[in-house]
mmCIF file of the C-alpha atoms, coordinates in Angstrom:
data_MODEL
# 
_entry.id   MODEL 
# 
loop_
_atom_site.group_PDB 
_atom_site.id 
_atom_site.type_symbol 
_atom_site.label_atom_id 
_atom_site.label_alt_id 
_atom_site.label_comp_id 
_atom_site.label_asym_id 
_atom_site.label_entity_id 
_atom_site.label_seq_id 
_atom_site.pdbx_PDB_ins_code 
_atom_site.Cartn_x 
_atom_site.Cartn_y 
_atom_site.Cartn_z 
_atom_site.occupancy 
_atom_site.B_iso_or_equiv 
_atom_site.pdbx_formal_charge 
_atom_site.auth_seq_id 
_atom_site.auth_comp_id 
_atom_site.auth_asym_id 
_atom_site.auth_atom_id 
_atom_site.pdbx_PDB_model_num 
ATOM 1   C CA . MET A 1 1   ? -12.611 2.950   10.781  1.00 0.00 ? 1   MET A CA 1 
ATOM 2   C CA . ARG A 1 2   ? -9.777  5.099   11.959  1.00 0.00 ? 2   ARG A CA 1 
ATOM 3   C CA . ALA A 1 3   ? -7.869  7.164   9.406   1.00 0.00 ? 3   ALA A CA 1 
ATOM 4   C CA . LEU A 1 4   ? -4.194  6.396   8.974   1.00 0.00 ? 4   LEU A CA 1 
ATOM 5   C CA . TRP A 1 5   ? -3.248  9.900   7.866   1.00 0.00 ? 5   TRP A CA 1 
ATOM 6   C CA . LYS A 1 6   ? -4.998  13.170  8.062   1.00 0.00 ? 6   LYS A CA 1 
ATOM 7   C CA . GLY A 1 7   ? -3.732  16.347  6.347   1.00 0.00 ? 7   GLY A CA 1 
ATOM 8   C CA . VAL A 1 8   ? -3.990  18.712  3.448   1.00 0.00 ? 8   VAL A CA 1 
ATOM 9   C CA . LEU A 1 9   ? -3.849  18.195  -0.261  1.00 0.00 ? 9   LEU A CA 1 
ATOM 10  C CA . SER A 1 10  ? -2.113  21.001  -2.041  1.00 0.00 ? 10  SER A CA 1 
ATOM 11  C CA . VAL A 1 11  ? -2.688  21.514  -5.775  1.00 0.00 ? 11  VAL A CA 1 
ATOM 12  C CA . GLY A 1 12  ? -1.615  24.902  -7.184  1.00 0.00 ? 12  GLY A CA 1 
ATOM 13  C CA . ILE A 1 13  ? -3.435  27.490  -5.031  1.00 0.00 ? 13  ILE A CA 1 
ATOM 14  C CA . SER A 1 14  ? -6.028  24.974  -3.515  1.00 0.00 ? 14  SER A CA 1 
ATOM 15  C CA . SER A 1 15  ? -5.578  23.426  -0.231  1.00 0.00 ? 15  SER A CA 1 
ATOM 16  C CA . ILE A 1 16  ? -8.025  20.487  0.302   1.00 0.00 ? 16  ILE A CA 1 
ATOM 17  C CA . PRO A 1 17  ? -8.281  18.615  3.598   1.00 0.00 ? 17  PRO A CA 1 
ATOM 18  C CA . LEU A 1 18  ? -8.494  14.870  3.303   1.00 0.00 ? 18  LEU A CA 1 
ATOM 19  C CA . LYS A 1 19  ? -8.020  11.640  5.160   1.00 0.00 ? 19  LYS A CA 1 
ATOM 20  C CA . LEU A 1 20  ? -6.284  8.266   4.043   1.00 0.00 ? 20  LEU A CA 1 
ATOM 21  C CA . TYR A 1 21  ? -7.674  4.878   4.913   1.00 0.00 ? 21  TYR A CA 1 
ATOM 22  C CA . ARG A 1 22  ? -6.423  1.411   4.309   1.00 0.00 ? 22  ARG A CA 1 
ATOM 23  C CA . VAL A 1 23  ? -7.612  -0.214  1.050   1.00 0.00 ? 23  VAL A CA 1 
ATOM 24  C CA . ALA A 1 24  ? -7.969  -3.826  2.134   1.00 0.00 ? 24  ALA A CA 1 
ATOM 25  C CA . LYS A 1 25  ? -10.193 -5.057  4.994   1.00 0.00 ? 25  LYS A CA 1 
ATOM 26  C CA . ASN A 1 26  ? -8.554  -7.429  7.609   1.00 0.00 ? 26  ASN A CA 1 
ATOM 27  C CA . ASN A 1 27  ? -11.134 -10.211 7.276   1.00 0.00 ? 27  ASN A CA 1 
ATOM 28  C CA . LEU A 1 28  ? -8.977  -12.982 8.364   1.00 0.00 ? 28  LEU A CA 1 
ATOM 29  C CA . ARG A 1 29  ? -5.922  -12.865 10.389  1.00 0.00 ? 29  ARG A CA 1 
ATOM 30  C CA . PHE A 1 30  ? -4.102  -15.951 11.842  1.00 0.00 ? 30  PHE A CA 1 
ATOM 31  C CA . ARG A 1 31  ? -2.283  -15.824 15.220  1.00 0.00 ? 31  ARG A CA 1 
ATOM 32  C CA . LEU A 1 32  ? -0.043  -18.385 16.780  1.00 0.00 ? 32  LEU A CA 1 
ATOM 33  C CA . MET A 1 33  ? -1.845  -20.170 19.868  1.00 0.00 ? 33  MET A CA 1 
ATOM 34  C CA . CYS A 1 34  ? -1.312  -22.852 22.438  1.00 0.00 ? 34  CYS A CA 1 
ATOM 35  C CA . ARG A 1 35  ? -2.977  -25.939 21.284  1.00 0.00 ? 35  ARG A CA 1 
ATOM 36  C CA . GLU A 1 36  ? -3.965  -26.981 24.730  1.00 0.00 ? 36  GLU A CA 1 
ATOM 37  C CA . HIS A 1 37  ? -5.081  -23.563 26.417  1.00 0.00 ? 37  HIS A CA 1 
ATOM 38  C CA . LYS A 1 38  ? -5.883  -21.743 23.079  1.00 0.00 ? 38  LYS A CA 1 
ATOM 39  C CA . GLU A 1 39  ? -3.904  -18.742 24.498  1.00 0.00 ? 39  GLU A CA 1 
ATOM 40  C CA . LEU A 1 40  ? -1.892  -16.560 22.265  1.00 0.00 ? 40  LEU A CA 1 
ATOM 41  C CA . VAL A 1 41  ? 1.885   -17.418 21.908  1.00 0.00 ? 41  VAL A CA 1 
ATOM 42  C CA . HIS A 1 42  ? 4.299   -14.641 23.220  1.00 0.00 ? 42  HIS A CA 1 
ATOM 43  C CA . TYR A 1 43  ? 8.008   -14.451 22.194  1.00 0.00 ? 43  TYR A CA 1 
ATOM 44  C CA . LYS A 1 44  ? 10.970  -13.444 24.478  1.00 0.00 ? 44  LYS A CA 1 
ATOM 45  C CA . LYS A 1 45  ? 13.075  -10.636 23.051  1.00 0.00 ? 45  LYS A CA 1 
ATOM 46  C CA . MET A 1 46  ? 16.564  -12.326 22.853  1.00 0.00 ? 46  MET A CA 1 
ATOM 47  C CA . CYS A 1 47  ? 20.085  -10.938 22.120  1.00 0.00 ? 47  CYS A CA 1 
ATOM 48  C CA . GLY A 1 48  ? 22.126  -13.010 19.746  1.00 0.00 ? 48  GLY A CA 1 
ATOM 49  C CA . LYS A 1 49  ? 24.433  -13.521 22.718  1.00 0.00 ? 49  LYS A CA 1 
ATOM 50  C CA . GLY A 1 50  ? 21.573  -15.433 24.415  1.00 0.00 ? 50  GLY A CA 1 
ATOM 51  C CA . GLU A 1 51  ? 20.322  -12.625 26.820  1.00 0.00 ? 51  GLU A CA 1 
ATOM 52  C CA . GLU A 1 52  ? 16.726  -11.719 27.189  1.00 0.00 ? 52  GLU A CA 1 
ATOM 53  C CA . LEU A 1 53  ? 16.158  -8.053  26.489  1.00 0.00 ? 53  LEU A CA 1 
ATOM 54  C CA . SER A 1 54  ? 13.739  -5.460  28.088  1.00 0.00 ? 54  SER A CA 1 
ATOM 55  C CA . ASN A 1 55  ? 12.250  -2.780  25.689  1.00 0.00 ? 55  ASN A CA 1 
ATOM 56  C CA . ASP A 1 56  ? 14.798  -0.109  26.834  1.00 0.00 ? 56  ASP A CA 1 
ATOM 57  C CA . GLU A 1 57  ? 17.704  -2.308  25.917  1.00 0.00 ? 57  GLU A CA 1 
ATOM 58  C CA . ILE A 1 58  ? 16.518  -2.567  22.315  1.00 0.00 ? 58  ILE A CA 1 
ATOM 59  C CA . VAL A 1 59  ? 17.252  -0.055  19.455  1.00 0.00 ? 59  VAL A CA 1 
ATOM 60  C CA . ARG A 1 60  ? 16.634  0.081   15.711  1.00 0.00 ? 60  ARG A CA 1 
ATOM 61  C CA . GLY A 1 61  ? 19.491  -0.841  13.553  1.00 0.00 ? 61  GLY A CA 1 
ATOM 62  C CA . ALA A 1 62  ? 20.756  -1.571  9.982   1.00 0.00 ? 62  ALA A CA 1 
ATOM 63  C CA . ILE A 1 63  ? 23.159  -4.153  8.639   1.00 0.00 ? 63  ILE A CA 1 
ATOM 64  C CA . VAL A 1 64  ? 25.609  -2.577  6.057   1.00 0.00 ? 64  VAL A CA 1 
ATOM 65  C CA . ASN A 1 65  ? 28.297  -4.552  4.506   1.00 0.00 ? 65  ASN A CA 1 
ATOM 66  C CA . HIS A 1 66  ? 27.931  -7.087  7.288   1.00 0.00 ? 66  HIS A CA 1 
ATOM 67  C CA . ASP A 1 67  ? 28.224  -4.260  10.122  1.00 0.00 ? 67  ASP A CA 1 
ATOM 68  C CA . ASN A 1 68  ? 25.463  -4.014  12.550  1.00 0.00 ? 68  ASN A CA 1 
ATOM 69  C CA . ILE A 1 69  ? 24.852  -0.300  12.923  1.00 0.00 ? 69  ILE A CA 1 
ATOM 70  C CA . ALA A 1 70  ? 22.570  0.828   15.842  1.00 0.00 ? 70  ALA A CA 1 
ATOM 71  C CA . VAL A 1 71  ? 20.511  3.931   15.489  1.00 0.00 ? 71  VAL A CA 1 
ATOM 72  C CA . GLU A 1 72  ? 18.935  5.408   18.614  1.00 0.00 ? 72  GLU A CA 1 
ATOM 73  C CA . GLU A 1 73  ? 15.263  6.686   18.370  1.00 0.00 ? 73  GLU A CA 1 
ATOM 74  C CA . GLU A 1 74  ? 16.351  10.140  19.324  1.00 0.00 ? 74  GLU A CA 1 
ATOM 75  C CA . VAL A 1 75  ? 18.605  10.254  16.263  1.00 0.00 ? 75  VAL A CA 1 
ATOM 76  C CA . LEU A 1 76  ? 15.875  8.956   14.068  1.00 0.00 ? 76  LEU A CA 1 
ATOM 77  C CA . GLU A 1 77  ? 13.562  11.791  15.399  1.00 0.00 ? 77  GLU A CA 1 
ATOM 78  C CA . THR A 1 78  ? 15.929  14.470  14.431  1.00 0.00 ? 78  THR A CA 1 
ATOM 79  C CA . LEU A 1 79  ? 16.254  12.911  10.840  1.00 0.00 ? 79  LEU A CA 1 
ATOM 80  C CA . LYS A 1 80  ? 12.505  12.891  10.167  1.00 0.00 ? 80  LYS A CA 1 
ATOM 81  C CA . SER A 1 81  ? 10.928  15.539  7.931   1.00 0.00 ? 81  SER A CA 1 
ATOM 82  C CA . THR A 1 82  ? 10.011  18.891  9.588   1.00 0.00 ? 82  THR A CA 1 
ATOM 83  C CA . ALA A 1 83  ? 7.765   19.686  6.586   1.00 0.00 ? 83  ALA A CA 1 
ATOM 84  C CA . PRO A 1 84  ? 4.049   20.036  7.365   1.00 0.00 ? 84  PRO A CA 1 
ATOM 85  C CA . LYS A 1 85  ? 1.711   17.053  7.109   1.00 0.00 ? 85  LYS A CA 1 
ATOM 86  C CA . LYS A 1 86  ? 0.521   17.819  3.486   1.00 0.00 ? 86  LYS A CA 1 
ATOM 87  C CA . ILE A 1 87  ? 0.467   16.243  0.062   1.00 0.00 ? 87  ILE A CA 1 
ATOM 88  C CA . VAL A 1 88  ? 1.933   18.393  -2.624  1.00 0.00 ? 88  VAL A CA 1 
ATOM 89  C CA . ILE A 1 89  ? 0.808   17.531  -6.254  1.00 0.00 ? 89  ILE A CA 1 
ATOM 90  C CA . ASP A 1 90  ? 3.186   19.314  -8.759  1.00 0.00 ? 90  ASP A CA 1 
ATOM 91  C CA . ARG A 1 91  ? 2.687   17.421  -11.994 1.00 0.00 ? 91  ARG A CA 1 
ATOM 92  C CA . PHE A 1 92  ? 0.067   15.467  -13.821 1.00 0.00 ? 92  PHE A CA 1 
ATOM 93  C CA . ILE A 1 93  ? 0.744   12.267  -15.890 1.00 0.00 ? 93  ILE A CA 1 
ATOM 94  C CA . GLU A 1 94  ? -1.202  10.385  -18.448 1.00 0.00 ? 94  GLU A CA 1 
ATOM 95  C CA . GLY A 1 95  ? -2.936  7.394   -17.020 1.00 0.00 ? 95  GLY A CA 1 
ATOM 96  C CA . LYS A 1 96  ? -1.981  5.736   -13.820 1.00 0.00 ? 96  LYS A CA 1 
ATOM 97  C CA . PRO A 1 97  ? 1.323   5.081   -12.253 1.00 0.00 ? 97  PRO A CA 1 
ATOM 98  C CA . PRO A 1 98  ? 3.029   1.899   -13.351 1.00 0.00 ? 98  PRO A CA 1 
ATOM 99  C CA . ILE A 1 99  ? 2.201   -1.018  -10.966 1.00 0.00 ? 99  ILE A CA 1 
ATOM 100 C CA . PRO A 1 100 ? 5.860   -1.959  -10.211 1.00 0.00 ? 100 PRO A CA 1 
ATOM 101 C CA . TYR A 1 101 ? 6.419   1.563   -8.752  1.00 0.00 ? 101 TYR A CA 1 
ATOM 102 C CA . VAL A 1 102 ? 3.427   1.270   -6.278  1.00 0.00 ? 102 VAL A CA 1 
ATOM 103 C CA . LYS A 1 103 ? 4.471   0.142   -2.772  1.00 0.00 ? 103 LYS A CA 1 
ATOM 104 C CA . LYS A 1 104 ? 1.377   0.922   -0.817  1.00 0.00 ? 104 LYS A CA 1 
ATOM 105 C CA . SER A 1 105 ? -2.207  2.212   -1.519  1.00 0.00 ? 105 SER A CA 1 
ATOM 106 C CA . PHE A 1 106 ? -4.896  4.157   0.433   1.00 0.00 ? 106 PHE A CA 1 
ATOM 107 C CA . VAL A 1 107 ? -8.548  5.146   -0.107  1.00 0.00 ? 107 VAL A CA 1 
ATOM 108 C CA . VAL A 1 108 ? -8.940  8.990   -0.170  1.00 0.00 ? 108 VAL A CA 1 
ATOM 109 C CA . MET A 1 109 ? -11.730 10.448  1.771   1.00 0.00 ? 109 MET A CA 1 
ATOM 110 C CA . PRO A 1 110 ? -12.796 14.181  2.172   1.00 0.00 ? 110 PRO A CA 1 
ATOM 111 C CA . ASP A 1 111 ? -12.323 15.676  5.529   1.00 0.00 ? 111 ASP A CA 1 
ATOM 112 C CA . ASN A 1 112 ? -15.194 18.352  5.813   1.00 0.00 ? 112 ASN A CA 1 
ATOM 113 C CA . SER A 1 113 ? -16.209 19.739  2.472   1.00 0.00 ? 113 SER A CA 1 
ATOM 114 C CA . GLN A 1 114 ? -16.433 17.194  -0.645  1.00 0.00 ? 114 GLN A CA 1 
ATOM 115 C CA . GLU A 1 115 ? -17.003 19.681  -3.510  1.00 0.00 ? 115 GLU A CA 1 
ATOM 116 C CA . GLU A 1 116 ? -13.310 20.633  -4.152  1.00 0.00 ? 116 GLU A CA 1 
ATOM 117 C CA . LEU A 1 117 ? -12.038 17.085  -3.831  1.00 0.00 ? 117 LEU A CA 1 
ATOM 118 C CA . SER A 1 118 ? -14.738 15.778  -6.000  1.00 0.00 ? 118 SER A CA 1 
ATOM 119 C CA . ALA A 1 119 ? -13.931 18.467  -8.665  1.00 0.00 ? 119 ALA A CA 1 
ATOM 120 C CA . LEU A 1 120 ? -10.272 17.488  -8.697  1.00 0.00 ? 120 LEU A CA 1 
ATOM 121 C CA . PHE A 1 121 ? -10.788 13.613  -9.048  1.00 0.00 ? 121 PHE A CA 1 
ATOM 122 C CA . TYR A 1 122 ? -13.672 14.212  -11.609 1.00 0.00 ? 122 TYR A CA 1 
ATOM 123 C CA . SER A 1 123 ? -11.314 16.450  -13.716 1.00 0.00 ? 123 SER A CA 1 
ATOM 124 C CA . MET A 1 124 ? -8.553  13.835  -13.511 1.00 0.00 ? 124 MET A CA 1 
ATOM 125 C CA . HIS A 1 125 ? -11.014 11.173  -14.529 1.00 0.00 ? 125 HIS A CA 1 
ATOM 126 C CA . LYS A 1 126 ? -12.194 13.092  -17.568 1.00 0.00 ? 126 LYS A CA 1 
ATOM 127 C CA . SER A 1 127 ? -8.582  13.907  -18.598 1.00 0.00 ? 127 SER A CA 1 
ATOM 128 C CA . ASN A 1 128 ? -7.268  10.343  -17.798 1.00 0.00 ? 128 ASN A CA 1 
ATOM 129 C CA . VAL A 1 129 ? -4.541  11.712  -15.758 1.00 0.00 ? 129 VAL A CA 1 
ATOM 130 C CA . SER A 1 130 ? -3.053  11.115  -12.323 1.00 0.00 ? 130 SER A CA 1 
ATOM 131 C CA . GLY A 1 131 ? -1.481  13.655  -10.019 1.00 0.00 ? 131 GLY A CA 1 
ATOM 132 C CA . VAL A 1 132 ? 2.232   12.991  -8.774  1.00 0.00 ? 132 VAL A CA 1 
ATOM 133 C CA . GLY A 1 133 ? 4.013   14.658  -6.030  1.00 0.00 ? 133 GLY A CA 1 
ATOM 134 C CA . VAL A 1 134 ? 5.211   14.156  -2.459  1.00 0.00 ? 134 VAL A CA 1 
ATOM 135 C CA . ILE A 1 135 ? 3.509   13.339  0.760   1.00 0.00 ? 135 ILE A CA 1 
ATOM 136 C CA . VAL A 1 136 ? 4.992   13.677  4.336   1.00 0.00 ? 136 VAL A CA 1 
ATOM 137 C CA . TYR A 1 137 ? 4.001   10.190  5.740   1.00 0.00 ? 137 TYR A CA 1 
ATOM 138 C CA . ARG A 1 138 ? 5.294   8.900   9.237   1.00 0.00 ? 138 ARG A CA 1 
ATOM 139 C CA . GLY A 1 139 ? 8.021   11.547  9.070   1.00 0.00 ? 139 GLY A CA 1 
ATOM 140 C CA . ARG A 1 140 ? 9.399   10.643  5.644   1.00 0.00 ? 140 ARG A CA 1 
ATOM 141 C CA . GLU A 1 141 ? 8.859   12.433  2.344   1.00 0.00 ? 141 GLU A CA 1 
ATOM 142 C CA . GLU A 1 142 ? 7.527   9.839   0.042   1.00 0.00 ? 142 GLU A CA 1 
ATOM 143 C CA . LEU A 1 143 ? 6.685   9.998   -3.615  1.00 0.00 ? 143 LEU A CA 1 
ATOM 144 C CA . CYS A 1 144 ? 3.090   9.530   -4.299  1.00 0.00 ? 144 CYS A CA 1 
ATOM 145 C CA . SER A 1 145 ? 0.290   9.497   -6.855  1.00 0.00 ? 145 SER A CA 1 
ATOM 146 C CA . ILE A 1 146 ? -3.492  10.448  -6.738  1.00 0.00 ? 146 ILE A CA 1 
ATOM 147 C CA . TYR A 1 147 ? -5.858  8.861   -9.217  1.00 0.00 ? 147 TYR A CA 1 
ATOM 148 C CA . SER A 1 148 ? -9.431  7.834   -9.718  1.00 0.00 ? 148 SER A CA 1 
ATOM 149 C CA . HIS A 1 149 ? -10.775 4.291   -10.277 1.00 0.00 ? 149 HIS A CA 1 
ATOM 150 C CA . ASN A 1 150 ? -14.323 3.330   -10.724 1.00 0.00 ? 150 ASN A CA 1 
ATOM 151 C CA . ASN A 1 151 ? -15.461 6.668   -9.203  1.00 0.00 ? 151 ASN A CA 1 
ATOM 152 C CA . SER A 1 152 ? -13.369 6.222   -6.265  1.00 0.00 ? 152 SER A CA 1 
ATOM 153 C CA . ALA A 1 153 ? -10.347 8.152   -5.191  1.00 0.00 ? 153 ALA A CA 1 
ATOM 154 C CA . TYR A 1 154 ? -7.005  6.725   -4.211  1.00 0.00 ? 154 TYR A CA 1 
ATOM 155 C CA . LEU A 1 155 ? -3.474  7.656   -3.203  1.00 0.00 ? 155 LEU A CA 1 
ATOM 156 C CA . SER A 1 156 ? -0.449  5.303   -3.691  1.00 0.00 ? 156 SER A CA 1 
ATOM 157 C CA . LEU A 1 157 ? 3.024   5.572   -2.253  1.00 0.00 ? 157 LEU A CA 1 
ATOM 158 C CA . LEU A 1 158 ? 5.657   5.015   -5.000  1.00 0.00 ? 158 LEU A CA 1 
ATOM 159 C CA . HIS A 1 159 ? 9.221   3.683   -5.166  1.00 0.00 ? 159 HIS A CA 1 
ATOM 160 C CA . PHE A 1 160 ? 11.923  6.132   -5.965  1.00 0.00 ? 160 PHE A CA 1 
ATOM 161 C CA . GLU A 1 161 ? 13.820  5.250   -9.132  1.00 0.00 ? 161 GLU A CA 1 
ATOM 162 C CA . GLU A 1 162 ? 16.935  4.296   -7.049  1.00 0.00 ? 162 GLU A CA 1 
ATOM 163 C CA . GLU A 1 163 ? 14.796  1.794   -5.116  1.00 0.00 ? 163 GLU A CA 1 
ATOM 164 C CA . MET A 1 164 ? 13.891  -0.232  -8.216  1.00 0.00 ? 164 MET A CA 1 
ATOM 165 C CA . GLU A 1 165 ? 15.628  -3.438  -9.122  1.00 0.00 ? 165 GLU A CA 1 
ATOM 166 C CA . LYS A 1 166 ? 16.566  -3.636  -12.746 1.00 0.00 ? 166 LYS A CA 1 
ATOM 167 C CA . SER A 1 167 ? 14.247  -6.173  -14.562 1.00 0.00 ? 167 SER A CA 1 
ATOM 168 C CA . TRP A 1 168 ? 14.919  -8.728  -17.230 1.00 0.00 ? 168 TRP A CA 1 
ATOM 169 C CA . GLU A 1 169 ? 14.182  -7.026  -20.587 1.00 0.00 ? 169 GLU A CA 1 
ATOM 170 C CA . TRP A 1 170 ? 12.104  -9.133  -23.111 1.00 0.00 ? 170 TRP A CA 1 
ATOM 171 C CA . SER A 1 171 ? 12.878  -8.728  -26.938 1.00 0.00 ? 171 SER A CA 1 
ATOM 172 C CA . ALA A 1 172 ? 10.606  -8.452  -29.836 1.00 0.00 ? 172 ALA A CA 1 
ATOM 173 C CA . ILE A 1 173 ? 9.985   -11.914 -31.476 1.00 0.00 ? 173 ILE A CA 1 
ATOM 174 C CA . ASP A 1 174 ? 8.248   -12.595 -34.806 1.00 0.00 ? 174 ASP A CA 1 
ATOM 175 C CA . GLY A 1 175 ? 7.211   -16.088 -35.917 1.00 0.00 ? 175 GLY A CA 1 
ATOM 176 C CA . GLU A 1 176 ? 5.111   -18.862 -34.936 1.00 0.00 ? 176 GLU A CA 1 
ATOM 177 C CA . GLU A 1 177 ? 5.674   -18.500 -31.058 1.00 0.00 ? 177 GLU A CA 1 
ATOM 178 C CA . ALA A 1 178 ? 4.510   -14.914 -31.209 1.00 0.00 ? 178 ALA A CA 1 
ATOM 179 C CA . SER A 1 179 ? 1.435   -15.945 -33.279 1.00 0.00 ? 179 SER A CA 1 
ATOM 180 C CA . ILE A 1 180 ? 0.448   -18.666 -30.815 1.00 0.00 ? 180 ILE A CA 1 
ATOM 181 C CA . MET A 1 181 ? 0.791   -16.147 -27.976 1.00 0.00 ? 181 MET A CA 1 
ATOM 182 C CA . GLU A 1 182 ? -1.330  -13.523 -29.765 1.00 0.00 ? 182 GLU A CA 1 
ATOM 183 C CA . LYS A 1 183 ? -4.133  -15.911 -30.550 1.00 0.00 ? 183 LYS A CA 1 
ATOM 184 C CA . LEU A 1 184 ? -4.164  -17.162 -26.816 1.00 0.00 ? 184 LEU A CA 1 
ATOM 185 C CA . ILE A 1 185 ? -4.402  -13.482 -25.506 1.00 0.00 ? 185 ILE A CA 1 
ATOM 186 C CA . ALA A 1 186 ? -7.254  -12.820 -27.910 1.00 0.00 ? 186 ALA A CA 1 
ATOM 187 C CA . ALA A 1 187 ? -9.179  -15.923 -26.751 1.00 0.00 ? 187 ALA A CA 1 
ATOM 188 C CA . LYS A 1 188 ? -8.683  -14.965 -23.040 1.00 0.00 ? 188 LYS A CA 1 
ATOM 189 C CA . LYS A 1 189 ? -9.373  -11.101 -23.351 1.00 0.00 ? 189 LYS A CA 1 
ATOM 190 C CA . VAL A 1 190 ? -12.104 -9.979  -20.930 1.00 0.00 ? 190 VAL A CA 1 
ATOM 191 C CA . GLY A 1 191 ? -12.000 -6.117  -21.740 1.00 0.00 ? 191 GLY A CA 1 
ATOM 192 C CA . SER A 1 192 ? -11.031 -4.593  -18.447 1.00 0.00 ? 192 SER A CA 1 
ATOM 193 C CA . PHE A 1 193 ? -9.694  -5.489  -14.997 1.00 0.00 ? 193 PHE A CA 1 
ATOM 194 C CA . GLY A 1 194 ? -13.099 -4.448  -13.557 1.00 0.00 ? 194 GLY A CA 1 
ATOM 195 C CA . ASN A 1 195 ? -14.815 -7.244  -15.633 1.00 0.00 ? 195 ASN A CA 1 
ATOM 196 C CA . TYR A 1 196 ? -12.134 -9.772  -14.494 1.00 0.00 ? 196 TYR A CA 1 
ATOM 197 C CA . ILE A 1 197 ? -12.069 -9.036  -10.940 1.00 0.00 ? 197 ILE A CA 1 
ATOM 198 C CA . LYS A 1 198 ? -15.963 -9.413  -10.530 1.00 0.00 ? 198 LYS A CA 1 
ATOM 199 C CA . MET A 1 199 ? -15.488 -13.142 -11.752 1.00 0.00 ? 199 MET A CA 1 
ATOM 200 C CA . LYS A 1 200 ? -13.226 -13.883 -8.778  1.00 0.00 ? 200 LYS A CA 1 
ATOM 201 C CA . LYS A 1 201 ? -13.835 -14.601 -5.160  1.00 0.00 ? 201 LYS A CA 1 
ATOM 202 C CA . ASP A 1 202 ? -11.364 -15.336 -2.140  1.00 0.00 ? 202 ASP A CA 1 
ATOM 203 C CA . ASP A 1 203 ? -12.729 -18.901 -1.835  1.00 0.00 ? 203 ASP A CA 1 
ATOM 204 C CA . PHE A 1 204 ? -9.996  -19.798 0.577   1.00 0.00 ? 204 PHE A CA 1 
ATOM 205 C CA . THR A 1 205 ? -10.982 -17.031 3.191   1.00 0.00 ? 205 THR A CA 1 
ATOM 206 C CA . LEU A 1 206 ? -14.617 -18.092 2.861   1.00 0.00 ? 206 LEU A CA 1 
ATOM 207 C CA . ARG A 1 207 ? -13.862 -21.684 3.547   1.00 0.00 ? 207 ARG A CA 1 
ATOM 208 C CA . VAL A 1 208 ? -11.804 -20.954 6.615   1.00 0.00 ? 208 VAL A CA 1 
ATOM 209 C CA . MET A 1 209 ? -14.301 -18.464 8.017   1.00 0.00 ? 209 MET A CA 1 
ATOM 210 C CA . ARG A 1 210 ? -17.111 -20.966 7.614   1.00 0.00 ? 210 ARG A CA 1 
ATOM 211 C CA . TYR A 1 211 ? -14.952 -23.629 9.556   1.00 0.00 ? 211 TYR A CA 1 
ATOM 212 C CA . ILE A 1 212 ? -14.150 -21.160 12.265  1.00 0.00 ? 212 ILE A CA 1 
ATOM 213 C CA . GLU A 1 213 ? -17.778 -20.116 12.674  1.00 0.00 ? 213 GLU A CA 1 
ATOM 214 C CA . ALA A 1 214 ? -18.970 -23.708 12.792  1.00 0.00 ? 214 ALA A CA 1 
ATOM 215 C CA . LYS A 1 215 ? -16.277 -24.603 15.391  1.00 0.00 ? 215 LYS A CA 1 
ATOM 216 C CA . ARG A 1 216 ? -17.233 -21.559 17.488  1.00 0.00 ? 216 ARG A CA 1 
ATOM 217 C CA . LYS A 1 217 ? -20.768 -22.456 17.473  1.00 0.00 ? 217 LYS A CA 1 
ATOM 218 C CA . LYS A 1 218 ? -19.984 -26.089 18.483  1.00 0.00 ? 218 LYS A CA 1 
ATOM 219 C CA . ASN A 1 219 ? -17.845 -24.727 21.361  1.00 0.00 ? 219 ASN A CA 1 
ATOM 220 C CA . ASP A 1 220 ? -20.778 -22.600 22.698  1.00 0.00 ? 220 ASP A CA 1 
# 
């Protein structure tokens, strides 16, 4: 498995080399195919004016107030962070980062020595804290958090506050409705997410994979 990011984790005076890997396995991925020839479908790159484009005629762009603004790749390169490829943890917070702020997560693995990285995550686990700071990822400075879960190490990219949409805010309610809901929660409580996730399986993927394997054997 190829690392998606490789660099240094900086905590105080310590610099710890590490690698980041994707969290989820790609067990099943659907692609569009021609029904007759079983070949993959390819799309032409078309302009809104109806012209087919080559790669060198295509640029990135953004739509701002209904205006299409093109941004050349050379310009984007000059705007990328020039900071070294590292994670800088400058604070520790109680517990884990709130789930709505998490936009992408990675498995953390040591690069060379394991002892210093193990000491950091073991200490965070004992103290029930997560580290927060900044990572330079794909040329951008991203807010991030490192934390322990079930004796494994993770890093999550986080949304900045200005990226978050304002949510509907619930209000405190007493009375019969609240009593009914509290009884329902007590009846369905399983103790921890770990207990719950062990009870669940991705049955859809299993059924699809069995069908694909049976069809593959039939075609052999």
